[in-house]
LUMDREN-664774 format. One record per residue (C-alpha): residue in three letters; x, y, z. Coordinates in steps of 0.001 Angstrom, whole numbers, plus 500000, padded with zeros to 6 digits. Example, Ala and Ser with C-alpha at 12.3 -4.5 7.8 and 13.67 -1.06 7.14 Angstrom:
2
Ala512300495500507800Ser513670498940507140
# end
This chain:
534
Met119513571012774507Asp118189571522771592Ser119273571819768204Asp117466574826767388Asp119061576406770682Thr122515576424769359Ile124744579305768790Pro127791579536766905Ile130332580631768616Ser131434583368765842Leu128632584909767301Ile129583585216770832Ala132748586969769260His130558589541767329Thr128532590546770481Val131837591304772211Phe133080593434769217Cys129251595179768284Pro125671594074769994Arg124576595450766585Arg126595593204764648Ala125766589988766286Trp122037590905766019Ile122584591152762513Glu124441588272761895Ala121478586183763733Gln119021588398761403Gly120754586550758230Glu122180589184756757Gln125369588687754768Val127734591000753549Asp131245590515751214Ser134243592799751854Phe137963593166751683Ala138421592276755520Ile136000589049755120Thr138154587652751826Ala141503588395753544Gly140179586674756611Thr138692583737754056Met141979583469752336Ala143535583246756167His142002580091756552Lys141499578923753911Arg143986575867754781Val142752575560757840Asp139353575224756873Asn140319571922754835Ala140137568774756917Ser141642566639754498Glu144872568987755273Ser145154567981758677Arg148078565371760552Pro148976563235763097Gly149254565669766355Ala147656568232763917Glu143538567975763596Arg142408570510761290Ala138569572417761071Met138091570276763818Leu134290570425765153Ile133286571113768311His130508571591770716Ser129182572272773769Glu125728570660775116Glu125982572794778470Leu125802575837776831Gly124787575434773642Leu127492576430771326Thr129095574720768176Gly131967575559765972Arg135393574795764659Cys138849575211765696Asp141340575975762922Val144257574041764034Val144138571719767518Lys147511570655768308Glu148070567459770503Gln151185567904772935Asp154186565202774230Asp151858565266777279Gln148360564270775714Ser147145567780776178Leu145664569754773310Glu146917573571771977Ile143988575783769563Val145304577978767164Glu143310580487765813Tyr144001581818762337Lys143587585705761840Ser144160588579759448Thr145366591912759916Pro144592593469756609Ser145236596918757162Arg148767595147758606Arg148208596831761966Arg150051595214765226Ala149160591649765924Leu147242592300768493Ile144627590204770089Thr141133591924770320Glu138824591165773267Ser136524589422770706Gln139090586964769421Arg139943586047773074Ile136786585432773776Gln135718582740770779Val139003580901771967Ile138002580591775476Ala134677579631774072Gln136747576770771944Val138488575660774869Ile135116575382777119Cys134201573334774460Leu136999570579773850Glu136979569959777683Glu133737569121777773Met134467567613774934Gly136871565231777485His139809566935776020Arg142595568582778491Val143848572370777240Thr146662573573778204Gly147952576191775333Ala145362578594772947Gly146599581344770609Val146059583562767952Tyr148204583128764745Phe148021586762762816Thr148639585379758441Asn150293588529757868His152853588653760386His153602584994760880Thr153342585845764546Gln151611583846767800Ile150238585544770320Pro149019583197773294Ile146015583809775389Ile145635582985779281Ile143095580460780454Asp141845580204783550Asp138671580601785716Ala137792583959785422Ala138123583954781704Arg135652580614781119Gln133246582765784000Glu133563585699781418Cys133204583895778654Arg129902582312779640Glu128638585927780591Trp128887586583777041Val127222583800775893Gln124078584513778155Ser124153588147776926Thr124337586440773450Arg121548584759774240Asn119359587797775830Leu120230589754772585Ile119255587729770065Gly115637586921772133Ala115200590469772446Ala112007591906770655Gln114285595047768937Ala117083595531767362Pro120168597058769189Lys120729600954768516Pro123449601431766051Leu126993602576767471Leu127073606836767877Asp130302608081766082Asp132308604973767116Pro135638604007765264Arg134645600505765002Cys132203601274762678Val134992602308760115Gly135934598356759435Cys133164596777759914Ser132143594921757256His128288594763758418Ala128037598954758325Thr126766598608754271Val123197596886755808Cys123571598528759798Leu123684602072758484Pro125297603362761909Asp125200607003760683Glu121974607257758716Asn119643605072761524Arg121492607910764482His121486610697761963Met120847614202763378Glu119913617236761035Gly122864619718759894Gln125481616244760298Lys127358614727757606Ala127174611015757483Arg130519609160756955Ser130663607247753531Ile131644603647755149Ser128301602450754098Val127082603700750650Ser129885602105748480Asp128177599841745656Pro128529596160744749Asp130432595549741758Gly127932594022739909Thr125574594455736858Ile121840593866736376Leu121357591589733397His118467592450731186Val117427589716728892Met115032590887726166Thr115324588975723111Pro112503587443722535Gly113461583304722463Ala116572583749724055Arg117975581608726680Gly119740582412729608Ser121855579841731242Leu125060579099733396Arg128350578155731246Gln131912577843733271Gly131290580613735557Arg129563582659733475Val125771583798732355Thr125396583238728869Val122429584512726439Ser122339582496723550Lys119679582407720672Asn119524579411718193Gly122631578173719068Glu124223581652718585Glu125457583043721258Leu124302586966722587Ala126384587848725272Ser128593586252728741Val129046587835731811Pro130935586777734120Leu128539585476737363Glu130489587381740302Lys129582590350737750Val125828590318737819Cys123994591216740921Gly120351590632739885Ile118731589314736173Val115674591458734922Val113542588887732263His111805590976729968Gly109101589025727750Asn109150585630725745Val112922584409727716Asp113765581419729028Leu116488580935732066Ser117721577463732912Ser116883575997736303Ala120774575853737015Leu121003579384736703Ile117725580162738573Arg119378577887741379Glu122957579661741218Met120937582952742043Leu118961581988744743Trp122044579984746248Arg123862583935746158Arg120379585143747724Leu120218587495744277Thr116933587957743077Val115540587442739340Val112859589477738496Trp109924588370735438Cys108294591029733212Ser106608591026730304Gly107151592444727167Arg105565595461727847Gly107574595384731243Arg104836595052733934Val106439593180736399Ile105273589512736182Gly106914588371739751Trp110323587279741269Ala112336584526742651Ser114253585238745672Ser115974583205747961Ala113969580899751220Asp116949581952753447Ser116256585925753639Pro117746588157756298Asn115422589986759324Gly112319587295759829Gln111444588966762998Ala111369592183761149Arg109074590740758722Val106386589543761287His106142593483762487Gln105983594460759152His102912593015758381Val101722594154762124Met102543597874760761Ser101330597020757299Glu097891595899758872Leu098000598645761239Gly098607601748758852Ser101584603936759503Leu100338607302758256Pro103969609061759338Ile105344606745756591Ala103233607697754070Gln102903611714754456Gln107058611618754355Ile107148608703751156Ile104117611537749621Arg106304614785750553Ala109335613287748910Lys107707612348745888Ile105689615751745610Gly109019617548746556Asn111002615380743779Gln108382616698741115Ala108834619920741758Thr112566619871741345Met112247618335737964Ile110113620940736940Arg112651623463738213Arg115415622005736632Asn113586621203733016Gly110379623121733078Asp109787626734732297Arg106965627114734611Pro107695628389738389Asp104050628729739142Leu103758625088739261Val106832624639741454Thr105509627040743967Glu101731624915743936Leu104145621521744691Arg106402622828747279Ala103031623545749204Leu101378620672748653Ala104578619035749903Arg104621621066752997Ala101138620118753558Thr101354616414753717Glu102960616753756983Thr099680617950758803Met097385615516756262Pro095373613418759580Ser094619610676757709Leu095713608302754787Pro092453609098752480Glu093377612845752831Val097403611913751888Phe096287610334748601Ala093687613066747726Leu096866615575747823Glu098973613166745732Gly096199612720743230Arg096271616783742975Ala100054617299743031Ala100095614355740243Gln097601616587737418Ile100028619842738532Tyr102952618084737640Phe101953615779734592Ser100395619765733761Gly104214620826733386Leu105396617733731830Pro105165619209727902Ser107525622174729720Met110342619795730181Leu110070618276726725Lys112515619611723995Gly114060619014721154Ala112550617521717354Glu111056614444719055Ala109491616599721590Arg105927617985719711Ala105571613780717879Phe105064612299721810Leu103007615770722886Asn100735615396719844Thr098979611940720827Trp099219612782724513Pro096057612760726496Gly097261613131729656Arg099276610697732189His097715607268732111Gly098624603952733351Arg098363600356733016Gly096412600205729297Ala097772603344727549Thr097305603219723737Asp100181606832723378Pro104359606524722886Leu104678608585725630Asn102470606686728368Ala104036603736727455Ala107122604675727474Met107091606035731103Asn104904602584732280Phe107872600745730819Thr110553602388732801Tyr108141602573735975Ser108518598882735769Leu111941598931735725Leu111901601394738699Leu110012598519740686Ser112125595789739639Asp114926597523741652Cys112914598680744492Ile111816594658744982Arg115238593682744804Ala116462596271746885Leu113460595098749859Ala114388591557749135Ala117790592427750375Cys116304593690753742Gly114291590791753946Leu111596592689753824Asp108044591772752027Pro107547593914749094His103792593302749428Ala103169594386753008Gly103319598428752344Phe102166601298754443Leu101108603765751686His099654601230748813Ser096952598638750237Pro097830595083749366Ser094699594287748862Arg094821594106745504Asn097770591847745353Lys100542594196744559Pro103798594785745956Ala102593597289747840Leu106003598304749691Ala107863597874746713Leu105376600677745114Asp105433602793748471Leu109657602711748019Met109343603636744314Glu107016606587744489Glu110003608805745817Phe111866608001743060Arg109432608410740145Ala110371611399738868Pro114280611970739537Ile114885608611737791Ala111914607133735823Asp110322610413734785Ser114553611814734032Val115120608918731686Val112274609429729745Leu112698613093729339Thr115925612440728318Cys115655609639725794Ile112855611946723765Asn115180615309724334Asn118667613560722951Gly116961611890720370Ala117389608172721594Leu113811607330721826Thr111502608382718641Thr107706607561717927Asp108794605363714820Met110296602792718438Phe106919602050718460Ser104263599587717196His100372600516716856Thr097468598138716853Leu093720598493717416Gly094864601989719316Asp097403600294721350Ser101197601489721660Arg104045599151722026Leu107411599487722330Ser109711597690719633Thr112946595864720700Gln114907599076719404Gly112889601135721566Arg113348598776724669Asn116944598471724461Ala117211602848724387Ile115130603000727750Val117094600101729730Ser120366601208728470Ala119635604653729346Tyr117876603500732968Glu121042601790733952Arg123079604497733381Arg120966606513735176Val120872604762738412Thr124631603674738571Thr125136607834738414Glu126728609031741657Ile124957611865743185Ser125498613843747118His122823612493749337Pro120779615143749772Ser120621613892753626Phe123514612273754457Gly125906614280752437Tyr128063611317751258Thr128273610326747008Val125991607368746370Ser124417606035743125Trp120741605936742599Arg120441602486743015Arg122568602247746182Ala120076604911747240Ile117361602886746533Glu118554600408749150Val119786602826751857Gln116018604267751981Ala114859600516752006Arg117029599786754808Ile115645603234756693Ile112030601578756306Leu113728598331757850Gly114932600613760581Val111318601680761579Val109987598596761554Asp112952597013763769Gly113096599807766264Thr116567601293765384Arg114800604258764297Asn111687606944765363Glu111132607813762275Tyr111231607439758190Lys112235610172756376Gly111901610425752386Met115167611191749774Thr114138614833748149Val116535616292745905Arg117108619411745827
# end
């Protein structure tokens, strides 16, 4: 059998446990969890082939040409009659009883079949539970072998299917599953009025590192990311704490650091000094390759339902911002009506026209949301909302903050394996990250606009933090630092998810929405629903 057709024995075990988890594994999704770490520690010695001793082979590579399997046995012991015994090491992190699961049993039977095809006689097999120091035997017979063969075929059919299996519904297996954070079982099977379990919303214990000092260099040194300039160390962060890097302006990164980030499947985003996203680097070993094919087909054909939901959420969040921070209830009423109207728009151009009308209304209410001594200074030079090429401090601050949000959306989509360029609302024809721009629409008001308003209203950002040359306004280093600090505080703030009810940070909420898009693309979900805050 061709090497491209071989599948790992571990994938068979995943199929037995949950077909969708096997699909996710086959698509290249990788996660970290306590259970995985405990399992890795349990295997630390048996995974080291150099620890082998006469009569006990460790980390023995095995295969089956007939079934197209490949794998590794933890320990293979030679008996007095030259037959072999397989011992699989497992951990039970929650101190449950030492019981062999069905997936563990099939995994060991698959190892037996491989060794027998390789010319060995296997007379014993079992699972050794490291927490209990107990070995439980597994029965080897023809019925078990046939059952294993059927699971192998089921796995092949599964990973060759055109669509992802539906998530389990209210199933106890999801609670302890390490892949719940990417599977989103409750979110993808969510019914209105139900509360999703909080099994899939834990945020990674990591930091987005913003490197902003002109002329600085980021490098890797003794397991830490260090930033230095002219021989002076400006910052030092443990590599394990970094879950993404954003480079601002004239800053250099060492090739070793970039390589390590890509090995860890973490994204690096480069921005101009004014915040415009220039590009990004992400691992070639990204998950969900088949889903990306479907995504590009959907992008080419267009998806009016997704576009409607994105704009509906965006306008609804704009209305909430004015209701919470302004004094224009008339504008809130108009925006609510436009949000409802998006669902009846028959085409994308009409959705865009409605979005433009909502933007005019929303930004006409922006002055009512600015308070404090600095508000008037910003409003005195504000000509209304302008994007690229802004000549006043308020628009320059908003554009910079939108770029920070765009960076987060790019990272979230890259983590899902989706192409940030193939969008459903914005057109990719202008060579922009259209899907990332789509995703950020519903987060502009509650994240980016909120950051700018907060910085101005509490005095953290002042008009003195901008330089003015030939009618242009640019943030100073002090101004960029103020916005980045406020932005990071905002995206790490935890809220109650308006749709699913659990506690989640804003940054994690962005990835949840990205994975809901993925669910529509891979067939898990029937429709996309935007995130609307109340």
